[in-house]
MIDOSE-1310 file (N, C-alpha, C; in nm, 2 decimals, decimal comma, always signed):
residues 293
xxxx	+4,47/-4,00/-9,72/+4,57/-3,96/-9,62/+4,69/-4,05/-9,63; +4,81/-3,99/-9,61/+4,93/-4,07/-9,62/+5,04/-4,02/-9,52; +5,13/-4,11/-9,48/+5,23/-4,08/-9,39/+5,37/-4,06/-9,46; +5,45/-3,97/-9,40/+5,58/-3,94/-9,46/+5,68/-3,91/-9,35
xxxx	+5,79/-3,98/-9,35/+5,90/-3,94/-9,25/+5,99/-3,84/-9,31; +5,99/-3,72/-9,25/+6,07/-3,61/-9,30/+6,21/-3,61/-9,24; +6,23/-3,66/-9,12/+6,35/-3,67/-9,05/+6,33/-3,76/-8,93; +6,44/-3,79/-8,86/+6,43/-3,88/-8,74/+6,33/-3,82/-8,64
xxxx	+6,32/-3,69/-8,64/+6,23/-3,62/-8,53/+6,11/-3,55/-8,59; +6,09/-3,57/-8,72/+5,96/-3,51/-8,77/+5,90/-3,61/-8,87; +5,78/-3,64/-8,83/+5,69/-3,74/-8,91/+5,56/-3,67/-8,94; +5,52/-3,67/-9,06/+5,40/-3,60/-9,11/+5,29/-3,69/-9,16
xxxx	+5,17/-3,65/-9,14/+5,05/-3,71/-9,20/+4,99/-3,61/-9,29; +4,97/-3,64/-9,41/+4,92/-3,55/-9,51/+4,78/-3,59/-9,55; +4,70/-3,49/-9,59/+4,57/-3,51/-9,65/+4,53/-3,39/-9,73; +4,43/-3,41/-9,81/+4,38/-3,30/-9,90/+4,25/-3,25/-9,85
xxxx	+4,23/-3,12/-9,84/+4,11/-3,06/-9,80/+4,07/-2,94/-9,89; +3,96/-2,95/-9,96/+3,92/-2,85/-10,05/+4,02/-2,83/-10,16; +4,09/-2,94/-10,20/+4,19/-2,93/-10,31/+4,32/-2,89/-10,26; +4,34/-2,86/-10,13/+4,47/-2,81/-10,08/+4,53/-2,92/-10,00
xxxx	+4,67/-2,93/-10,01/+4,74/-3,03/-9,93/+4,77/-2,98/-9,79; +4,73/-3,05/-9,69/+4,76/-3,01/-9,55/+4,83/-3,12/-9,48; +4,89/-3,09/-9,36/+4,96/-3,19/-9,29/+4,96/-3,16/-9,14; +4,99/-3,26/-9,06/+5,02/-3,24/-8,91/+5,15/-3,31/-8,88
xxxx	+5,24/-3,24/-8,81/+5,37/-3,30/-8,78/+5,38/-3,36/-8,64; +5,46/-3,46/-8,63/+5,47/-3,53/-8,50/+5,62/-3,57/-8,48; +5,66/-3,59/-8,36/+5,80/-3,61/-8,32/+5,84/-3,76/-8,35; +5,74/-3,85/-8,35/+5,77/-3,99/-8,37/+5,68/-4,05/-8,47
xxxx	+5,72/-4,16/-8,53/+5,64/-4,23/-8,63/+5,51/-4,29/-8,56; +5,53/-4,34/-8,43/+5,42/-4,40/-8,36/+5,30/-4,29/-8,34; +5,34/-4,17/-8,31/+5,24/-4,07/-8,29/+5,17/-4,04/-8,42; +5,25/-4,03/-8,53/+5,19/-4,00/-8,66/+5,10/-4,11/-8,71
xxxx	+5,14/-4,23/-8,69/+5,05/-4,34/-8,73/+4,92/-4,35/-8,64; +4,94/-4,32/-8,52/+4,82/-4,32/-8,43/+4,72/-4,21/-8,48; +4,77/-4,09/-8,51/+4,69/-3,99/-8,57/+4,62/-4,03/-8,69; +4,70/-4,10/-8,78/+4,64/-4,14/-8,91/+4,53/-4,24/-8,88
xxxx	+4,55/-4,34/-8,79/+4,45/-4,44/-8,76/+4,32/-4,37/-8,70; +4,34/-4,27/-8,61/+4,22/-4,21/-8,56/+4,14/-4,13/-8,66; +4,22/-4,07/-8,75/+4,15/-3,99/-8,86/+4,07/-4,08/-8,95; +4,13/-4,20/-8,98/+4,05/-4,29/-9,07/+3,93/-4,35/-9,00
xxxx	+3,94/-4,35/-8,87/+3,82/-4,40/-8,79/+3,72/-4,30/-8,77; +3,76/-4,18/-8,72/+3,67/-4,08/-8,68/+3,65/-3,96/-8,77; +3,75/-3,94/-8,87/+3,75/-3,82/-8,95/+3,85/-3,72/-8,91; +3,91/-3,65/-9,01/+4,02/-3,56/-8,98/+3,97/-3,44/-8,89
xxxx	+3,85/-3,39/-8,93/+3,80/-3,27/-8,85/+3,78/-3,30/-8,71; +3,73/-3,42/-8,68/+3,70/-3,46/-8,54/+3,83/-3,47/-8,46; +3,93/-3,53/-8,52/+4,05/-3,55/-8,45/+4,13/-3,42/-8,43; +4,13/-3,34/-8,53/+4,19/-3,21/-8,51/+4,12/-3,12/-8,41
xxxx	+3,99/-3,13/-8,40/+3,92/-3,05/-8,30/+3,95/-3,10/-8,16; +3,97/-3,23/-8,15/+4,00/-3,29/-8,02/+4,15/-3,25/-7,98; +4,24/-3,24/-8,08/+4,37/-3,20/-8,05/+4,38/-3,05/-8,01; +4,30/-2,97/-8,08/+4,29/-2,83/-8,04/+4,24/-2,81/-7,90
xxxx	+4,14/-2,89/-7,87/+4,08/-2,88/-7,73/+4,19/-2,92/-7,63; +4,27/-3,03/-7,66/+4,37/-3,07/-7,57/+4,48/-2,96/-7,55; +4,52/-2,89/-7,66/+4,62/-2,79/-7,64/+4,57/-2,68/-7,55; +4,44/-2,64/-7,57/+4,38/-2,54/-7,49/+4,37/-2,58/-7,34
xxxx	+4,36/-2,71/-7,32/+4,33/-2,76/-7,18/+4,46/-2,77/-7,10; +4,58/-2,75/-7,16/+4,70/-2,76/-7,08/+4,78/-2,63/-7,09; +4,73/-2,52/-7,04/+4,81/-2,39/-7,04/+4,91/-2,40/-6,94; +5,01/-2,32/-6,94/+5,12/-2,31/-6,84/+5,05/-2,29/-6,71
xxxx	+5,11/-2,34/-6,60/+5,05/-2,33/-6,47/+5,05/-2,19/-6,40; +5,15/-2,11/-6,45/+5,16/-1,98/-6,39/+5,16/-1,87/-6,49; +5,04/-1,84/-6,55/+5,03/-1,73/-6,65/+5,06/-1,60/-6,59; +5,12/-1,51/-6,66/+5,16/-1,38/-6,61/+5,05/-1,28/-6,62
xxxx	+5,04/-1,18/-6,54/+4,94/-1,07/-6,55/+4,98/-0,98/-6,67; +4,89/-0,89/-6,70/+4,92/-0,79/-6,81/+5,03/-0,69/-6,75; +5,09/-0,62/-6,84/+5,20/-0,53/-6,80/+5,14/-0,43/-6,70; +5,21/-0,41/-6,59/+5,16/-0,31/-6,49/+5,20/-0,17/-6,52
xxxx	+5,15/-0,07/-6,45/+5,19/+0,07/-6,48/+5,31/+0,11/-6,38; +5,34/+0,02/-6,29/+5,45/+0,06/-6,20/+5,54/-0,06/-6,18; +5,67/-0,04/-6,18/+5,77/-0,15/-6,16/+5,81/-0,15/-6,01; +5,81/-0,26/-5,94/+5,85/-0,26/-5,80/+6,00/-0,22/-5,79
xxxx	+6,03/-0,16/-5,67/+6,17/-0,11/-5,64/+6,25/-0,23/-5,60; +6,38/-0,24/-5,66/+6,47/-0,35/-5,63/+6,55/-0,32/-5,51; +6,61/-0,43/-5,45/+6,69/-0,42/-5,33/+6,82/-0,35/-5,36; +6,88/-0,29/-5,26/+7,01/-0,24/-5,27/+7,02/-0,13/-5,38
xxxx	+7,13/-0,14/-5,45/+7,16/-0,04/-5,56/+7,11/-0,09/-5,70; +7,04/-0,21/-5,70/+6,99/-0,26/-5,82/+6,89/-0,16/-5,89; +6,90/-0,15/-6,02/+6,82/-0,06/-6,09/+6,71/-0,13/-6,16; +6,58/-0,10/-6,13/+6,47/-0,17/-6,19/+6,46/-0,13/-6,34
xxxx	+6,41/-0,22/-6,42/+6,40/-0,19/-6,57/+6,29/-0,09/-6,59; +6,30/-0,01/-6,70/+6,20/+0,08/-6,74/+6,11/+0,02/-6,84; +5,98/+0,04/-6,82/+5,88/-0,01/-6,91/+5,90/+0,04/-7,05; +5,88/-0,05/-7,15/+5,90/-0,01/-7,29/+5,77/+0,03/-7,36
xxxx	+5,66/-0,03/-7,30/+5,53/-0,01/-7,37/+5,51/-0,11/-7,48; +5,60/-0,20/-7,50/+5,59/-0,31/-7,60/+5,57/-0,44/-7,53; +5,46/-0,51/-7,57/+5,43/-0,64/-7,51/+5,50/-0,75/-7,58; +5,52/-0,86/-7,51/+5,59/-0,98/-7,56/+5,51/-1,03/-7,68
xxxx	+5,38/-1,02/-7,67/+5,29/-1,07/-7,78/+5,32/-0,99/-7,91; +5,33/-0,86/-7,90/+5,35/-0,77/-8,01/+5,49/-0,80/-8,07; +5,59/-0,81/-7,98/+5,73/-0,84/-8,03/+5,74/-0,97/-8,10; +5,68/-1,08/-8,04/+5,69/-1,21/-8,10/+5,62/-1,21/-8,24
xxxx	+5,50/-1,15/-8,25/+5,43/-1,14/-8,38/+5,51/-1,06/-8,48; +5,57/-0,95/-8,44/+5,65/-0,87/-8,53/+5,77/-0,94/-8,58; +5,84/-1,01/-8,49/+5,95/-1,09/-8,53/+5,92/-1,19/-8,64; +5,82/-1,27/-8,61/+5,78/-1,38/-8,71/+5,73/-1,32/-8,84
xxxx	+5,66/-1,21/-8,83/+5,60/-1,15/-8,95/+5,71/-1,09/-9,04; +5,82/-1,04/-8,98/+5,92/-0,97/-9,06/+6,05/-1,04/-9,08; +6,07/-1,16/-9,02/+6,19/-1,23/-9,04/+6,20/-1,28/-9,19; +6,32/-1,27/-9,24/+6,34/-1,32/-9,38/+6,41/-1,45/-9,38
xxxx	+6,43/-1,51/-9,26/+6,51/-1,64/-9,25/+6,42/-1,76/-9,25; +6,29/-1,74/-9,27/+6,19/-1,85/-9,26/+6,09/-1,84/-9,37; +6,04/-1,95/-9,43/+5,93/-1,95/-9,52/+5,80/-1,94/-9,45; +5,69/-1,94/-9,53/+5,56/-1,92/-9,46/+5,52/-2,04/-9,38
xxxx	+5,56/-2,16/-9,42/+5,52/-2,28/-9,34/+5,59/-2,28/-9,21; +5,72/-2,24/-9,21/+5,80/-2,23/-9,08/+5,74/-2,12/-8,99; +5,70/-2,01/-9,05/+5,64/-1,90/-8,97/+5,51/-1,95/-8,91; +5,43/-2,03/-8,98/+5,31/-2,08/-8,92/+5,34/-2,16/-8,79
xxxx	+5,45/-2,24/-8,81/+5,50/-2,32/-8,69/+5,54/-2,24/-8,58; +5,61/-2,13/-8,61/+5,66/-2,04/-8,50/+5,54/-1,98/-8,43; +5,44/-1,93/-8,50/+5,32/-1,87/-8,44/+5,25/-1,97/-8,35; +5,24/-2,10/-8,40/+5,18/-2,20/-8,32/+5,25/-2,23/-8,19
xxxx	+5,38/-2,23/-8,20/+5,46/-2,25/-8,07/+5,45/-2,13/-7,98; +5,45/-2,01/-8,03/+5,43/-1,89/-7,95/+5,30/-1,90/-7,87; +5,19/-1,93/-7,94/+5,06/-1,93/-7,88/+5,05/-2,04/-7,78; +5,11/-2,15/-7,80/+5,09/-2,27/-7,71/+5,20/-2,27/-7,60
xxxx	+5,32/-2,23/-7,63/+5,43/-2,26/-7,53/+5,49/-2,13/-7,47; +5,47/-2,02/-7,53/+5,53/-1,89/-7,48/+5,43/-1,80/-7,41; +5,33/-1,76/-7,49/+5,24/-1,66/-7,43/+5,16/-1,70/-7,31; +5,12/-1,83/-7,31/+5,04/-1,87/-7,19/+5,12/-1,86/-7,06
xxxx	+5,25/-1,87/-7,07/+5,33/-1,85/-6,95/+5,36/-1,71/-6,91; +5,41/-1,63/-7,01/+5,45/-1,49/-6,99/+5,33/-1,40/-6,99; +5,22/-1,43/-7,06/+5,11/-1,34/-7,07/+5,14/-1,22/-7,16; +5,05/-1,13/-7,16/+5,07/-1,00/-7,24/+5,15/-0,90/-7,16
xxxx	+5,28/-0,94/-7,14/+5,36/-0,86/-7,04/+5,45/-0,77/-7,12; +5,49/-0,66/-7,05/+5,59/-0,57/-7,11/+5,72/-0,64/-7,12; +5,79/-0,63/-7,23/+5,91/-0,71/-7,25/+6,02/-0,67/-7,15; +6,02/-0,55/-7,10/+6,12/-0,51/-7,00/+6,11/-0,59/-6,87
xxxx	+5,99/-0,65/-6,84/+5,97/-0,72/-6,72/+6,01/-0,87/-6,73; +6,05/-0,92/-6,85/+6,09/-1,05/-6,86/+6,24/-1,06/-6,83; +6,28/-1,11/-6,72/+6,42/-1,11/-6,67/+6,47/-1,26/-6,68; +6,60/-1,27/-6,68/+6,66/-1,40/-6,69/+6,62/-1,49/-6,57
xxxx	+6,63/-1,43/-6,45/+6,60/-1,50/-6,33/+6,53/-1,40/-6,23; +6,49/-1,45/-6,12/+6,41/-1,36/-6,02/+6,51/-1,26/-5,96; +6,45/-1,14/-5,94/+6,53/-1,03/-5,89/+6,48/-0,99/-5,75; +6,57/-0,96/-5,65/+6,52/-0,93/-5,52/+6,46/-0,79/-5,51
xxxx	+6,36/-0,77/-5,43/+6,29/-0,65/-5,42/+6,33/-0,58/-5,29; +6,31/-0,45/-5,28/+6,35/-0,37/-5,17/+6,27/-0,41/-5,04; +6,15/-0,46/-5,06/+6,07/-0,50/-4,94/+6,10/-0,64/-4,90; +6,20/-0,71/-4,96/+6,24/-0,84/-4,92/+6,18/-0,95/-5,00
xxxx	+6,08/-0,91/-5,09/+6,02/-1,01/-5,18/+6,11/-1,04/-5,30; +6,05/-1,11/-5,39/+6,12/-1,15/-5,51/+6,04/-1,10/-5,63; +6,10/-1,10/-5,75/+6,05/-1,05/-5,87/+5,91/-1,12/-5,90; +5,80/-1,05/-5,91/+5,67/-1,11/-5,92/+5,63/-1,15/-6,06
xxxx	+5,72/-1,13/-6,16/+5,69/-1,16/-6,30/+5,77/-1,29/-6,35; +5,72/-1,35/-6,45/+5,78/-1,47/-6,50/+5,92/-1,45/-6,55; +6,01/-1,55/-6,53/+6,15/-1,54/-6,57/+6,18/-1,64/-6,68; +6,28/-1,62/-6,75/+6,32/-1,72/-6,85/+6,36/-1,85/-6,79
xxxx	+6,44/-1,84/-6,68/+6,48/-1,97/-6,62/+6,36/-2,05/-6,58; +6,26/-1,99/-6,51/+6,15/-2,06/-6,46/+6,07/-2,12/-6,58; +6,06/-2,04/-6,69/+5,99/-2,08/-6,81/+6,05/-2,20/-6,87; +6,19/-2,21/-6,88/+6,26/-2,32/-6,93/+6,23/-2,45/-6,85
xxxx	+6,22/-2,43/-6,72/+6,18/-2,55/-6,63/+6,04/-2,59/-6,66; +5,95/-2,50/-6,68/+5,81/-2,53/-6,71/+5,80/-2,60/-6,84; +5,87/-2,55/-6,94/+5,87/-2,61/-7,08/+5,92/-2,75/-7,08; +6,01/-2,79/-6,99/+6,07/-2,92/-6,99/+5,96/-3,02/-6,95
xxxx	+5,86/-2,98/-6,87/+5,75/-3,07/-6,83/+5,62/-3,05/-6,91; +5,62/-2,97/-7,01/+5,50/-2,95/-7,09/+5,45/-3,07/-7,16; +5,32/-3,11/-7,15/+5,27/-3,22/-7,22/+5,27/-3,20/-7,37; +5,28/-3,31/-7,44/+5,26/-3,30/-7,59/+5,11/-3,27/-7,62
xxxx	+5,09/-3,20/-7,73/+4,96/-3,16/-7,76/+4,87/-3,28/-7,79; +4,93/-3,39/-7,85/+4,84/-3,50/-7,89/+4,86/-3,62/-7,79; +4,94/-3,60/-7,68/+4,96/-3,71/-7,59/+4,99/-3,64/-7,45; +4,89/-3,60/-7,38/+4,91/-3,54/-7,25/+4,99/-3,62/-7,15
xxxx	+5,00/-3,75/-7,17/+5,08/-3,84/-7,08/+5,23/-3,83/-7,10; +5,27/-3,77/-7,21/+5,42/-3,75/-7,24/+5,45/-3,61/-7,25; +5,58/-3,58/-7,23/+5,63/-3,44/-7,24/+5,69/-3,42/-7,38; +5,70/-3,29/-7,42/+5,74/-3,26/-7,56/+5,89/-3,31/-7,57
xxxx	+5,93/-3,34/-7,69/+6,06/-3,39/-7,72/+6,17/-3,29/-7,69; +6,29/-3,33/-7,66/+6,40/-3,24/-7,63/+6,43/-3,15/-7,75; +6,42/-3,20/-7,87/+6,45/-3,12/-7,99/+6,35/-3,01/-8,01; +6,22/-3,05/-7,98/+6,11/-2,95/-7,99/+6,14/-2,84/-7,89
xxxx	+6,17/-2,88/-7,76/+6,20/-2,78/-7,66/+6,31/-2,69/-7,69; +6,42/-2,75/-7,75/+6,53/-2,67/-7,79/+6,49/-2,57/-7,90; +6,41/-2,61/-7,99/+6,37/-2,51/-8,10/+6,29/-2,40/-8,04; +6,20/-2,43/-7,94/+6,12/-2,33/-7,88/+6,20/-2,23/-7,80
xxxx	+6,30/-2,28/-7,73/+6,39/-2,20/-7,65/+6,47/-2,11/-7,74; +6,51/-2,16/-7,85/+6,59/-2,08/-7,95/+6,50/-1,97/-8,01; +6,37/-2,01/-8,03/+6,27/-1,91/-8,09/+6,26/-1,79/-7,99; +6,24/-1,82/-7,86/+6,23/-1,71/-7,77/+6,35/-1,62/-7,77
xxxx	+6,47/-1,68/-7,77/+6,60/-1,61/-7,77/+6,60/-1,52/-7,90; +6,56/-1,57/-8,01/+6,56/-1,49/-8,14/+6,46/-1,37/-8,13; +6,35/-1,40/-8,06/+6,25/-1,29/-8,05/+6,31/-1,17/-7,97; +6,37/-1,21/-7,85/+6,43/-1,10/-7,77/+6,56/-1,04/-7,84
xxxx	+6,63/-1,12/-7,92/+6,74/-1,06/-8,00/+6,69/-0,96/-8,09; +6,57/-0,98/-8,15/+6,52/-0,88/-8,24/+6,49/-0,75/-8,17; +6,46/-0,75/-8,04/+6,43/-0,63/-7,96/+6,56/-0,55/-7,94; +6,67/-0,63/-7,92/+6,80/-0,57/-7,89/+6,85/-0,50/-8,02
xxxx	+6,82/-0,56/-8,14/+6,87/-0,51/-8,27/+6,76/-0,43/-8,34; +6,66/-0,39/-8,27/+6,55/-0,32/-8,33/+6,60/-0,18/-8,38; +6,55/-0,15/-8,50/+6,58/-0,02/-8,56/+6,45/+0,07/-8,57; +6,47/+0,20/-8,55/+6,60/+0,27/-8,54/+6,66/+0,28/-8,41
xxxx	+6,60/+0,23/-8,30/+6,66/+0,23/-8,17/+6,63/+0,10/-8,10; +6,72/+0,04/-8,02/+6,69/-0,08/-7,95/+6,58/-0,07/-7,85; +6,49/-0,17/-7,84/+6,38/-0,17/-7,75/+6,43/-0,22/-7,61; +6,54/-0,31/-7,61/+6,60/-0,36/-7,49/+6,75/-0,34/-7,50
xxxx	+6,82/-0,33/-7,39/+6,96/-0,33/-7,39/+7,03/-0,46/-7,38; +6,95/-0,56/-7,33/+7,00/-0,69/-7,31/+6,90/-0,80/-7,34; +6,94/-0,91/-7,40/+6,85/-1,02/-7,42/+6,85/-1,11/-7,30; +6,73/-1,12/-7,24/+6,72/-1,20/-7,11/+6,75/-1,35/-7,13
xxxx	+6,76/-1,40/-7,25/+6,79/-1,54/-7,28/+6,94/-1,55/-7,30; +7,02/-1,44/-7,30/+7,16/-1,45/-7,32/+7,23/-1,52/-7,20; +7,32/-1,61/-7,24/+7,40/-1,68/-7,14/+7,34/-1,81/-7,09; +7,21/-1,84/-7,13/+7,15/-1,96/-7,10/+7,17/-2,06/-7,21
xxxx	+7,20/-2,18/-7,18/+7,22/-2,29/-7,28/+7,09/-2,34/-7,32; +7,08/-2,39/-7,44/+6,96/-2,45/-7,49/+6,95/-2,59/-7,44; +6,83/-2,65/-7,45/+6,80/-2,79/-7,41/+6,89/-2,88/-7,49; +6,95/-2,97/-7,42/+7,04/-3,07/-7,49/+6,96/-3,18/-7,56
xxxx	+7,00/-3,21/-7,68/+6,93/-3,31/-7,76/+7,02/-3,43/-7,77; +6,98/-3,54/-7,73/+7,06/-3,66/-7,74/+7,07/-3,70/-7,89; +7,19/-3,74/-7,93/+7,22/-3,78/-8,07/+7,14/-3,91/-8,10; +7,07/-3,91/-8,21/+6,99/-4,03/-8,25/+7,08/-4,12/-8,34
xxxx	+7,08/-4,24/-8,30/+7,16/-4,33/-8,39/+7,08/-4,37/-8,51; +7,15/-4,36/-8,63/+7,08/-4,40/-8,75/+7,04/-4,54/-8,75; +6,92/-4,57/-8,80/+6,87/-4,71/-8,81/+6,85/-4,74/-8,95; +6,91/-4,84/-9,00/+6,90/-4,88/-9,14/+6,82/-5,01/-9,16
xxxx	+6,75/-5,01/-9,27/+6,67/-5,13/-9,30/+6,76/-5,25/-9,34; +6,73/-5,37/-9,29/+6,80/-5,49/-9,33/+6,75/-5,52/-9,47; +6,81/-5,62/-9,54/+6,77/-5,66/-9,67/+6,63/-5,72/-9,66; +6,60/-5,79/-9,56/+6,47/-5,85/-9,54/+6,36/-5,75/-9,52
xxxx	+6,39/-5,64/-9,44/+6,30/-5,54/-9,42/+6,27/-5,46/-9,55; +6,38/-5,43/-9,62/+6,37/-5,36/-9,75/+6,28/-5,44/-9,85; +6,31/-5,57/-9,85/+6,23/-5,65/-9,94/+6,08/-5,65/-9,91; +6,05/-5,66/-9,78/+5,92/-5,65/-9,73/+5,85/-5,52/-9,76
xxxx	+5,93/-5,41/-9,75/+5,87/-5,28/-9,78/+5,84/-5,28/-9,93; +5,92/-5,32/-10,02/+5,90/-5,32/-10,16/+5,77/-5,40/-10,20; +5,76/-5,51/-10,13/+5,64/-5,60/-10,16/+5,51/-5,54/-10,13; +5,51/-5,44/-10,04/+5,38/-5,37/-10,00/+5,35/-5,26/-10,09
xxxx	+5,44/-5,22/-10,18/+5,42/-5,10/-10,26/+5,35/-5,13/-10,39; +5,29/-5,03/-10,45/+5,24/-5,04/-10,58/+5,36/-5,06/-10,68; +5,35/-5,15/-10,78/+5,46/-5,17/-10,87/+5,51/-5,05/-10,93; +5,43/-4,95/-10,95/+5,48/-4,82/-11,01/+5,57/-4,74/-10,92
xxxx	+5,56/-4,77/-10,79/+5,65/-4,70/-10,70/+5,78/-4,77/-10,66; +5,78/-4,90/-10,70/+5,90/-4,98/-10,66/+6,03/-4,93/-10,71; +6,03/-4,89/-10,84/+6,16/-4,84/-10,89/+6,22/-4,72/-10,82; +6,13/-4,63/-10,79/+6,17/-4,51/-10,71/+6,23/-4,55/-10,57
xxxx	+6,15/-4,64/-10,50/+6,20/-4,68/-10,37/+6,32/-4,76/-10,38; +6,34/-4,84/-10,48/+6,47/-4,92/-10,50/+6,58/-4,82/-10,51; +6,56/-4,71/-10,59/+6,66/-4,61/-10,61/+6,70/-4,54/-10,48; +6,59/-4,51/-10,40/+6,62/-4,44/-10,27/+6,69/-4,53/-10,18
xxxx	+6,65/-4,66/-10,17/+6,72/-4,76/-10,09/+6,86/-4,78/-10,13; +6,89/-4,78/-10,26/+7,02/-4,81/-10,31/+7,12/-4,70/-10,30; +7,07/-4,57/-10,30/+7,16/-4,46/-10,30/+7,16/-4,38/-10,17; +7,06/-4,40/-10,09/+7,05/-4,32/-9,97/+7,00/-4,18/-9,99
xxxx	+6,95/-4,15/-10,11/+6,90/-4,02/-10,14/+6,78/-3,98/-10,05; +6,77/-3,86/-10,01/+6,65/-3,81/-9,95/+6,55/-3,78/-10,06; +6,42/-3,77/-10,01/+6,31/-3,75/-10,11/+6,33/-3,62/-10,18; +6,36/-3,51/-10,11/+6,38/-3,38/-10,18/+6,49/-3,38/-10,28
xxxx	+6,60/-3,45/-10,25/+6,71/-3,46/-10,34/+6,67/-3,54/-10,47; +6,60/-3,65/-10,45/+6,56/-3,74/-10,56/+6,46/-3,66/-10,65; +6,38/-3,59/-10,59/+6,27/-3,52/-10,67/+6,33/-3,41/-10,75; +6,45/-3,35/-10,71/+6,51/-3,24/-10,79/+6,61/-3,29/-10,89
xxxx	+6,63/-3,42/-10,90/+6,73/-3,47/-11,00/+6,67/-3,45/-11,14; +6,77/-3,43/-11,24/+6,74/-3,42/-11,38/+6,82/-3,52/-11,46; +6,78/-3,54/-11,58/+6,85/-3,64/-11,66/+7,00/-3,62/-11,67; +7,04/-3,49/-11,68/+7,18/-3,46/-11,69/+7,26/-3,50/-11,56
xxxx	+7,19/-3,52/-11,45/+7,25/-3,56/-11,32/+7,29/-3,70/-11,32; +7,25/-3,79/-11,41/+7,28/-3,93/-11,41/+7,39/-3,96/-11,50; +7,49/-4,03/-11,45/+7,61/-4,08/-11,54/+7,61/-4,23/-11,53; +7,59/-4,29/-11,64/+7,58/-4,44/-11,65/+7,72/-4,50/-11,64
xxxx	+7,82/-4,43/-11,69/+7,96/-4,50/-11,68/+7,97/-4,61/-11,78; +8,08/-4,67/-11,79/+8,10/-4,79/-11,88/+8,11/-4,92/-11,80; +8,08/-4,92/-11,68/+8,09/-5,04/-11,60/+8,22/-5,08/-11,54; +8,32/-5,00/-11,56/+8,46/-5,03/-11,51/+8,49/-4,93/-11,39
xxxx	+8,59/-4,97/-11,32/+8,63/-4,88/-11,21/+8,68/-4,75/-11,25; +8,73/-4,74/-11,38/+8,78/-4,61/-11,43/+8,66/-4,51/-11,46; +8,55/-4,57/-11,49/+8,43/-4,48/-11,52/+8,31/-4,54/-11,46; +8,30/-4,53/-11,32/+8,18/-4,58/-11,25/+8,06/-4,50/-11,27
xxxx	+7,94/-4,56/-11,25/+7,82/-4,49/-11,26/+7,80/-4,41/-11,13; +7,74/-4,29/-11,15/+7,71/-4,20/-11,03/+7,60/-4,11/-11,07; +7,55/-4,04/-10,96/+7,45/-3,93/-10,98/+7,51/-3,81/-10,91; +7,48/-3,70/-10,98/+7,53/-3,57/-10,93/+7,42/-3,50/-10,85
xxxx	+7,43/-3,50/-10,71/+7,33/-3,44/-10,63/+7,38/-3,30/-10,59; +7,31/-3,20/-10,64/+7,35/-3,06/-10,62/+7,23/-2,97/-10,59; +7,11/-3,03/-10,59/+6,99/-2,95/-10,56/+6,89/-3,04/-10,47; +6,80/-2,97/-10,41/+6,70/-3,04/-10,33/+6,57/-2,95/-10,34
xxxx	+6,46/-3,01/-10,33/+6,33/-2,93/-10,33/+6,31/-2,88/-10,20; +6,28/-2,75/-10,19/+6,25/-2,68/-10,07/+6,11/-2,62/-10,08; +6,03/-2,62/-9,97/+5,90/-2,56/-9,96/+5,92/-2,42/-9,93; +5,87/-2,33/-10,02/+5,87/-2,19/-10,00/+5,75/-2,13/-9,93
xxxx	+5,63/-2,18/-9,98/+5,51/-2,14/-9,92/+5,42/-2,26/-9,91; +5,30/-2,25/-9,86/+5,21/-2,36/-9,85/+5,17/-2,42/-9,99; +5,18/-2,33/-10,09/+5,13/-2,38/-10,22/+5,24/-2,37/-10,33; +5,37/-2,34/-10,30/+5,47/-2,33/-10,40/+5,60/-2,40/-10,35
xxxx	+5,66/-2,48/-10,44/+5,79/-2,54/-10,41/+5,89/-2,50/-10,52; +6,01/-2,52/-10,49/+6,12/-2,49/-10,59/+6,24/-2,57/-10,55; +6,33/-2,58/-10,65/+6,46/-2,65/-10,62/+6,56/-2,55/-10,58; +6,65/-2,59/-10,49/+6,76/-2,50/-10,44/+6,88/-2,58/-10,42
xxxx	+7,00/-2,51/-10,42/+7,13/-2,59/-10,41/+7,12/-2,67/-10,28; +7,17/-2,79/-10,29/+7,18/-2,88/-10,17/+7,30/-2,85/-10,09; +7,29/-2,84/-9,96/+7,40/-2,82/-9,87/+7,51/-2,93/-9,88; +7,46/-3,05/-9,91/+7,56/-3,16/-9,92/+7,65/-3,15/-10,04
x	+7,60/-3,07/-10,15/+7,69/-3,05/-10,26/+7,70/-3,18/-10,35
């Protein structure tokens, strides 16, 4: 097993199982290293089973009923929505399955977030019944079905899967909120005819994520890091430390991308970074143009 920092907000622990490379992602390095420690002590399967049990043990507090056959009458001249016969579960699965904007690994993450953070709250409900906020009823009551506004509030206090004592990170919450908005957007844009006339997430801002200040290693810290590495890895890490390259960028470099120069200011040494390795599926990777250029 080994640890890898993918970004400031994504830390992964990898292992191999039946010859296949697998991983679990965490929001902080501390969480990832705690997972790694537990796995080395108790075994990966035991820890994963405990995490799965933890996820199932913290469902949303107000799950929705299944879609009813009758929609309550609204107050005044408000017009109640008409049932579509399409459940949120079907729509979410259809969106993830058919989107072309995500690879298979990302889709797996979407499905995991839907199962844990969206469906337990909304239930297997008709998509027409998911409104932005509560609607007044003709009998003086309020909309009896879950709303997006209430869900966002619930999501803000949702415990982490691997640490019930802490809530999910703001960036994770923002991503899940954006996912639900995309799911409903697919209903509005559905072909050959829209399933909904309006996205209930429209007009709502996503969770705000505080900017993370970059933290750089001091020379002493870098030297300590190098001392802990296998000699065969030290050159690569020295290169990463010296250039600031990301792992995916460094892995995609070719000999033609290195320019040694002549040691003068007129012809300095440089590397041409124009590609990075991207994961396309669980078992296949390729290089793609780097957005940094």
